N, C-alpha and C positions, 0 to 999 in steps of 0.2 A: 523406492518411491514409485507408486503407480502413476499412470497418465492422469487419472482423476485427481490424485493428490497434488500433482504438479500444477494442474490447471487451477485448483482451489487455492493453492499457495500463491500463485500469480495473481489471482483475482483479489485475494485479501491484501496483498502487498500493493496492488494497483490502487484499490480504493482508499487504503490508508494514506498512500502518497498523494492521491487526489485531494483528500480532505485536509491534509497538511499544507498543500501547495495553494489551494484556493485563496486564502487571505494574504498571500505574499504579494507585495506591490499592488494591492487593491486600491483603486481610486474610486470613491463613491461620488454619486451625483451631488451630494452635499459638499464634498471637498472641492469639487469643480465649480460649485455655485450655479449649476444649471440643472435644477430639478424639473423633470418632465411632469406635466400634470397627470395625476392618477398613479404616480409611482412614489415609493418611499425615498427619503433622502439618502438612506443607506444602500440603495440599489447601485450596482456597479455602473460607472459612467461609460466605460469602453471595454466591455468584457470580450476577450478573445478566446473563445472556447477551443478552437482548433489548435492554436499555439499552446494553450494550457495542456490539452490532451497529449500533444506531441512531447512536451517536456516531461509530463507525468509518465508516459509510456517509456521514455528513455531511462528515467531514474528507476522506475519499477523493474525494468528488464535487467538493469545492472544489479539491483538488489536481489532479484530472484536468482540470477546466475550465482551470486555469492552464497546465498542461503541454500539453494539446491545443491551446490557443490559441497558445502559443509555437511549437509544431510547425507548425500550419496557417498561421500568419502568415509563416513563413519567416525569423523573427528569428534563429533558430539553425538552421543546415542541417547536412547530413552533411559538407560541405566544411569547416565550422568545427571539426569534431571530428577531422579527418584531420591529426593532428599529424605523422605520419611520411610523408605524401605518397604513400599507397598506393591512394587511391580513384581509380579510372579511370571518370569519368562516361561513360555511353553516348552514342554519337554520335547526333545528331538525324537523323531520317529526313525527307527533303523530299518 
């Protein structure tokens, strides 16, 4: 795995984790009964971006370590995912 591939893998995992984490324990202004003028009732009442980002970063880092370890160890390879036998590995150069 190249450095670029590792960074892209981490970014994808981080954003997926962020989008899955955002609605967890969300309290809207409508739920609290205190809708500020000019905002939608579905807007977050007390959104803590820093705390959410720290939680997401911790979860994404653990997931990235596990997934990168699986990729680097060779436990799962591209040939394992080639269910239709379409992968033609490059011939080795001597």
